[in-house]
N, C-alpha and C positions, 0 to 999 in steps of 0.2 A: 397755327401760324402766332408769332408773338404779338403782344402788343405795348409799345413804348411809351413812358409817359415824356412829358417836356420840362426838357431841366432847370427852369428856373425854382426855386422853391416856393411849394403853393404856400397861402397865406395858413396860420396857425386857425388850426377845426377844419379845413375844408381840404377835400382830396384833391390831388393832381389832376389838371385832364388828361386825357385819355387823348391818342394821338396815332393816327395810320400809319405801315411801314412803310417802306419802299414795297414792298411785294402788295398789301393790299391796296396801295396806290394802283398798281401797276392794272390788278385784277377788277378792282375798280371800273378804272378808263376802258379796259375793253368790254366787261359786262356792260356799262352803260352807253357805249357806243354803238353797241349790237342790238339793244332794248328799245336805242332813239332810232335807228333804222326803222325797227321794227313797228316803232308809234308813224313815223312818218309813210312809212305804205300802207297803211289803215286810210288816210287823206286824200296821199298825192294825185290819186288819177280823177279826185273829186270834182276838181273844176273845172278836168278835161273831158270829161265822159261824153260833151258831143262832136268836142272834134274828134274824137278815138269812135265812136258811132258812124260819122262822116266817112272817117277812113278805112273803115273796116263794112259797111254797110250795116249796121244794126240797126235795128228799126225801133221808133221811138219807146217803142211800148215792151222792148228787151233790153233796152241801156240798163235799168236799173241792177240786171245782172250781173255786170260785172263790177258792181259791190257787193253785190248782197253772195255771187256765190265766194269770194275770200272770206264776208262778216259767216257764211254759214260753216266752212271749213275748220276756222278760225275757234267758232266758240264752240261749236258739237267735239271736237277732239282736243280740248284743252287738256280738258281733266284725266282722261284717258293715259296723255301722253305724260303727263304730273306722277300718275303710280306708274308709268314706265317708268321714269327719271329715277326713284326711288328704286326701282328692282334690279335697274339693269346698267344702272349710272348716270348722274345727270351728266359731266361733260361728252359723255360718247353721244346721249342724244344733243346735246346743246351742238353739239360738232355736225352731225350727221342733219340739223334744219338748217344748218348754216350753210353746208353743201348745197342741200336742197332746194334753200332759198335763190342764191348764186344761179342756181339751172333752170329756175321755171323765172326767174326774171329775166335771162338771155333770151328764153321761149316763148313769152311775153312779149320782147323787145321785135321778136324778128317774126311774130306773128300777124298771118297775112289773111287769115278769115275770122269770123268770129266763134265758132269751132275751139277753133287752138287758144287764142284769148283767154277764153272761161276754163278751155283746161289748166293755162297758165296759173291765174286767178286762184283758181282750188287746189296749185300744189304750193301757189305762196300763202295759202291760209294755213295748208298744213303746217308748211314749214314754220308760220308765226306760232300754232298750237306746242310745235315741241321746241324752239327757242324761248321762248316767252316764261313759262314756267320752269322749266330748266336753269335758266340764268338765272331766274330771281332765286328758288332756290340756291344755286352755288354763289347768291351775292347774301344769302340768310345765315347759309351757313360759313362762309368766311369770314364772318363778320358775328362776335358772340352776342347774344342779347344785352340790349345796352345802349349806351350812349351813340355807341360806332355804328352800330348799326343801323338806329334811329336816322344817323346821318344819312349813312350811305343809302337811306330807302329815300328819307326826304330828296336825295337828289338822282334817286332814278324815278320817282313821279315826277319833280320838275321834270327832267328830261324827257321822259315818254310824252308831260302835257306838251311839252314845247313843241315835240315831233308832229303832233298832230298838228298842229297850227305851222308848223314849218314847212308840213309835209301840202297843205293848202298854195301858201307862197310860192317854193320850188315848182311844185304842178304848176302853176299858173306861167312862171318865168323860164321853164325848159319847153314847154307848151310855144308860147310865143316866141320866143328865140332858137328854138330847134327842131324839136320836135316830139308828142304826145312820148315816140317810143324810147326818150330819154327818161322820162318818169320808171321805167324798167330800169336801161342800162342801168344807169345811176347805184344799184346797188349791189351792182357784179364783183367792182374793185371794190369795196367796204367789205362784203364778205368775204372774198379773199383775201384780205389784210385780217381781218379777224380767222380766218383759217389760218393761218400763217403763225399765228402770233397766241393763238389759247394754248394749242398743246404745250409750250411749254414755261404759259406763264399762270395757267388755272391749273390745279392740280384735280384728281379725281376726287367726287364725294357722292357718297351714296352708305349706307346704315351696315353700322360696324358691325350690328349679328344679324341676320334674317331668318329665314324660317330653322330651325335645327332638330334632329332628331339625337335618341343617346341610345345608340344600340352595345350591350355587352360591357357598359360600363363608358364606352368611349363616344365620344362628341360626333355627330356626322352633321356637315351642313347642304343641305337641301338645295334643291333648284328653286330658284323664287317662283312664285305661283302669279298669276295674275287670274281676278276673277270675268272672265270672259261672261258670264250670262249680265251680269252686272256690265262692263264697258258697254256691251250691247245694249242695255235698256239708258243707260245715261246719255250715251253718243246720239240713238237712237232719237232720244225725249226730245232734248236740246235741238238736234237739227229740224225735226219737225217742229218745235215751238217759233224756234228763229223764220223760218219759213214762214208759217202763219202769221206769223210779227207782220213781217213782209210782205205777206197778200195783204192783210189787212189795212196796212197804209197805201198800198196801191191799190186794190179795186175792192176796201170796203170791209167792215167788221162782219156781215151777215152774209157773203156768200160761201159756199158752200165748201171750196176748197180751204177759204179761209177757218172757217169753223172746225172740217174735220180733221186740218192738221194741227190746231190747237186741241180740241179733245185728242189725237192720237197722243200729241206732245206731254199734255197733264196724264194722260194713265201712263203712259210708260216711264215718265219721273214718278208717279204714286208704285209705279211696279219695282223701278229701281228699289226705293226704301226696305219693299219686303226679302225682296233677294239680297242684302246685303245685312239683314237681319240674319239671315238664315247660310250665308256664305261663312265657308273655313277661311276661308283668305281674302276681303272683302277690299274691293277697289279703295271703300270710305267707310272705315266704319262708323258704325251708327253712334258709340260714343262719341266723336269729335263732333260732328251732326249738331250734337245734343251740347257743344261749349257753348255758354253762353258770349265769349270772345270771338269765337265761328260765325255765330250767328247774326250775331251786331251787328259784331264788326263787318261782315259780306253784306247786310242788309244797307249800311250807311256807306260803302263803295257803290253797291249797285245805284244809289238814287244819285250819287255824286256822278258817274260816269250818267246814265241817264238825263240829267236834266244839261250836265254842262254840255252834250253832245248834240244834242237836240237843240239846243239853243243856239248853237254857232248853226245849225239847219236853219233856224227859221230867221237870224239874222242873215244869213246869205240871200233869204228870199227876200228879207227887206230892202237890205241894201240894192239888188239886182233888178227887183219888180217895184220897188217904190222909187227909191232914188236913182236906178239908171247906171249904177255902176258894171262895170264890165268883171270878170272874171279875177284879170289879175288886179285891179285896185280892190277887188274884196277882200283875196287872198292878206293883201298888204293892210288892209285895216284890221280885221285880226291879230296884225304883227304886235298889237299893244295887249289883246288879252293874253299874248306867250309871255312877253315879258313878266305880265303880272304871274302868270301859273308857274314862271322860272322864280319869281320871289317867293311865290306862297311855298313852293317844293325848297327853297334852300333854308326858308325858317323854320318849315313843320317840323324838323328833325328834330331842333332848338326847343321848338316848343311844347312839344311832348315830352321835352327830357323835364323841361320844367314845371310844365302845367299837369303832366298824365294825359290820354289817349282820350277819352270821353270830354274832356274840357276841348281839349284842339279839334276833335270834331263838331262839338256842339258850337263854338267860337266861330270856324271857319263857316258850320252852315247859315247860322242866323247872317253872319256878313255876306256871303253869298246870295241867303233869300232877298234879303235889303237892294243889294246891288240889280239883280234880277227884274226887283217889283219897279226897282227906276225905269226900265226899258218900256211899261205899262204906257210910258208918258210919250213915247215917238211919235213924231209927225212925218209927214209928209213933204216936208221941207228940207231943203240941204244942211242946212243949220244944227240939225238935230243929231251928224253925225258927231258932235262933240258931246253929249250925253252917252252914244252908245261905245265911244270908245272909253269914257272916266268910269261909268260900268261893269265894261267887260273888262276891266283892269285891275278894279276892286273885284270883283267878282271872282276873278281867274285867282288871285289871290286866296279868298275864302275858300272855295273849288280845291286849291292845292292842299290844306290848314286839313280837310276833311281826307282826302286818300292816303294822305302821311297819315293822318289818326289811323286809315281804316286797312292803311298797311301795316303796319305796326300790332295793331290789334289782332290782324288775322292771321299773323305767323308768331305772336310770341307765344311763349309759357308752353311749347311745343317739344317735343324730341326732335335733335335732328334728324332719326330713320321719318319722322310725319314731314319735314319740310318740303319736299317736294308735292306731297298730297295738301300741305296747308296752302301753296304757292299754286299749285294746280285751283283749288278753290277760287284762290282770290284773283287769278287772272282769268279764270271762267267768268266771275262777275263783272268782274272788268271787260270783257269781250260781248259779254249778253246783253250788258248795259249800253255800250254802242250801239248792238245793233236794232236795240230795244226802243230806243228813245227816239228814234228819228221816226219810225213808222205810226206812233204811240200821237206822238205833238203833230207830226201831221195831219193822221187823222182828226185831231179837233181841229186843227187850222181851217181844214177843208169844210169839216162841219159846219163852222162858225162861218165861213159864206155864201153857204148856203146855194154852191154854185153861181154864184155872182164873177163876173171879172171883173178884171180894172186895179189901178192900184192903189183906192180908197177899200176896195173889197180885200184883197191880201193882206193891207193895213192891218185892218178891225180883224181877218183871223189869224195876224200873229201875233199882235199884241192880246188876245183874250188869249192862244197858246203861251204866249210869255207869261201871263196871270196863273195860269195853271201851273207852270215849269215852276215858279216862286212857291205857291202852296205847299209843291210837293218837295220841297228842299227844306221848309219850313217842318213842315211835317217829318221829316230824316230826323231834323234837328232834337224834335218834342223826343219823339221815340229812343237818339241817343239818350239822353237827359234819364232817360224813367230807366232804361232796362241795360243800358251796356255797364258793366262793371269798370269801376275808374283803378287802373292802376298807379301804384304810390311814385310820385314824383320825384326823380334823381336831383 
């Protein structure tokens, strides 16, 4: 794709500012729309869970599986699908994932039993695991490394974070005004529109050269190979780990099922490392896992998603159990957080381009940590809502600076043939972080409450978990400052 420069003459000694072509804008709009819809799916059912449970006969203990079944599939299969996108075509996987999302959303909307709804949620998770890394790698290969890619990734991060907030608001509105079924149906026309436009707008993106062999002086292309043992190990490990974390938040950290799942997950992930060291065509080359940008970029991203998504959960408890807000009012209160994340995402690409990725991550982390720490002062009266709104707005800006810095760091300095892999790792980091944060912070708040009930006990547990949350963000900023290598600012 060509890149044009603005026509006015640049000042002496400065570079002309790059701007997107019309086709790049179309590609960006289409991919961002798809990623926004995927982000909405993560949270659109959260505020409607009690209503869904009543409508389909879910028991209270099994209600959390509506969210967990989606998260397990989305987190467990992301890395595998990211590699499949590299080998067999990112556009092809993207379109297949969107078609699956449309079909599974229709299935969920028409569900008449808990079993059918859970099948639909698993299929939605699989669609997410296919669409997100494929879409992100299509985005990074459509824009060369530099200011335009940083701007595109900033917008992508802003819209994904805004999607989480919009999902909560939209879920509350649809449930109150129509039915919880429209939380599923709303995906269908959007997915069909993307499927109609994408074939003519997006060009196929796949490595220029795959495995090849020379026979008799002639170069012969070989069929792409997939590391099946590695795929089984990493997918099984992630599924077991996420399941164990979910069980820890629900039943406790010392229960046999929790310990068994966590132990199996860690054993499989350790086994994955050794499988990759010996594989002829590894799912994840060990060399990429040794890159400082990949390791510490993904560490920063993991902390950003763990802390911000779990903070939303903690503040939901505060708003509903302490201040007595309804589900819809709670969703609307998080609209201010959504505005902050959009602002942070739009500024993030420029910040990276001017100050570098490490400074962006460290600055954003410190801003998020301070804003989160301010929430420890929350009290039981309604007037504290103003502190919540101000702190979540500022914290949202800081969190998005970290996320944009993480996305740029984790996908930079790599050839096009590894973009699907890098995007898969970054997406897996995001989805594991979203899934991991809530059970961990929920367990901390519950332990602090010590079995007590009532608004005062909830407030004490929530503020304690918020304090830990802010300290984790601060620790992530320190690690990034110490170990993340700075890219030279443009």
